[in-house]
Structures are given as structure tokens and as C-alpha cells.
N, C-alpha and C positions, 0 to 999 in steps of 0.2 A: 502492501496500499503503500502511494507516494504520502508525501505530506502534505499536500493541500488536501488530498482526499482524506486526511486523516482528523484536520483541520474542520472542513465542510461535517465528517464524521461527529468526532465531536457537536459541534451546532448543534450541529442538526438535536442531536442526543440532549445540548442543553433546553433545545426550546420547550422541544418534547417533554422535558421535567419541568418545566416552568408550565409549560397547557394545561397539562394533569395537577402542579399545585393552583394552579387560578381555579379551573373546577372545582378544588375542594372547596377552595375559600366559595365560594360562589357561590357552591352546595348546602354549605354551612351556615352560611345569611340566610338562603332560603327557604330551607331544609328547619330550624333555628325559628326562625324570624318571624319572616311572611305564610310563608304556608299555616302554618299553628292557626295566625289571628286574619286569617282570612285574607291576603295580604296578595299584591300580583305586583310580581315586575315585567316589563317589559318586555317588547319580541315573541321569538320562537316557548320563550321557559315561562312569558303571563301568556300564553296560550295553552300552553299546558295548562296552567294554574285553573283557567275556566276548565277545561274541561273535568281533571280532575275533584274540584267540586260541583257540577254541571251529571257526570257520567263515570265516576267514584273508577277511570282511570287510573293507574298509577301515576306521575309526572313522568318520571323516570323513564317509562312507557314511550308517552306521548311522546317525549321529547326528539325519542327516535323517530316515532314516527315523524310526527311532524316535515324531519331532520329528511330523510330518506331523496325523498323530489331535488334539499335544495347539493346533494350528494354526490346526485344522479352527474348535474350544472356543474359541478364543480369539477368530476373528475375528465368532463370532456372541454368545459374553457378552459379551468384555471391553472391547471395543471393535479399532475400526480404528487408531490412535496405536501402543496398547502387540502388534497387532498384527502393526502393520510394524515397531517393534522391534525383535518379539521373532524378527521373519524375518532383520533385517537380523544381529543377533548371532549366532543360530545359522547362516549362512551361514559367515560371518563367523571363528566357533570350529571349523564344521567345515571350512573353505579353510586357516585355518592349522592345523589337524592336519595334516591332511593333506600339508600342506608338507611340515612343521616336521621330520615322522616317518622325511623323507628322510636330516638331521640325525647324523651321529655322537653317543652319547649324552656326555652330559659326567661319567657316571659311571654305574661300573656293580657301585654299594657297594650293595645294596636297601635298608638302614639310611638312610645317607645322603640314598641318590631319597627316601624315604619325608619326610626332613624338606626340604631340599630344594625338595621339589614342593612338599607340604605350607604352604610360606611362600609361594611364589612362586602360584600355585593364590588363597590367605587376600588375595593383594595385587590380586588383581583384584575383590575387592570396597568395594574405595575408591570416592569419592561423588568421581568426577574432574567433576563439574560443578560443581565447589567452586572451579574451581580457576580 
């Protein structure tokens, strides 16, 4: 393996670990604060939250189902590397949400849950590749 290939592989692994870490942080914020207090985040996870309460479908499973057409688009239009990172991030988020959903919520106050959940979900946007 050449030096440049080793660097690219190392960079890819660091990015994947950052993606998994970010997915865990987001899942924690959703599962411990937003979901038990019937609050919704935005985007795909927000739609999954709504179906969780209307149809009683596990949120992690619904995130995977909704993202399926997006995965197909990403594979053909954006590239294989982005596709792999997207799959890993989405599967990690789905798994962590369903895993953490079994824990007791940290607060039942909707206002505090909104504040804490928003802060924690916002933390996942940090760039872990710079560490």
C-alpha cells in the first residue's frame, strides 16, 4: 500500500468514526429528550417521529425505510464513498435510537427536553475529523 493510499484509508476510517459518534450523539438527544416528550426534530427523523406516534413503527426502522430512495439516488448520482458513509451513518443512527429508546427519559418537562435535546443534537454537527 502506498503512503497516499494509507493516508486516504486512515482519513476514511476517522471520518467513519466521526459519523458513528455523531449518530450516537443525535440518537441520545432524540431518544432521551425529544421522543419521550413527543417532540420532533426536523428532516427524516422528524417524519419518523410522527410515524412512531401515529403508526407505532419503531423510529429507527422508519428512518431506514424513508432513507432507502435517498440511498439509491446517492449511489448513482453522488458516488460510492458518499453512499457508504450515508449507509453507515443512517444504520448507526437507527440502531442507536432503537437501543436508547429502552432507557428511561432524563426529563419529562417538555421545555427542558426541547432545550437539552436541541443542544445535544446540535453537538453532533461538530467536525470530529479535526480532533
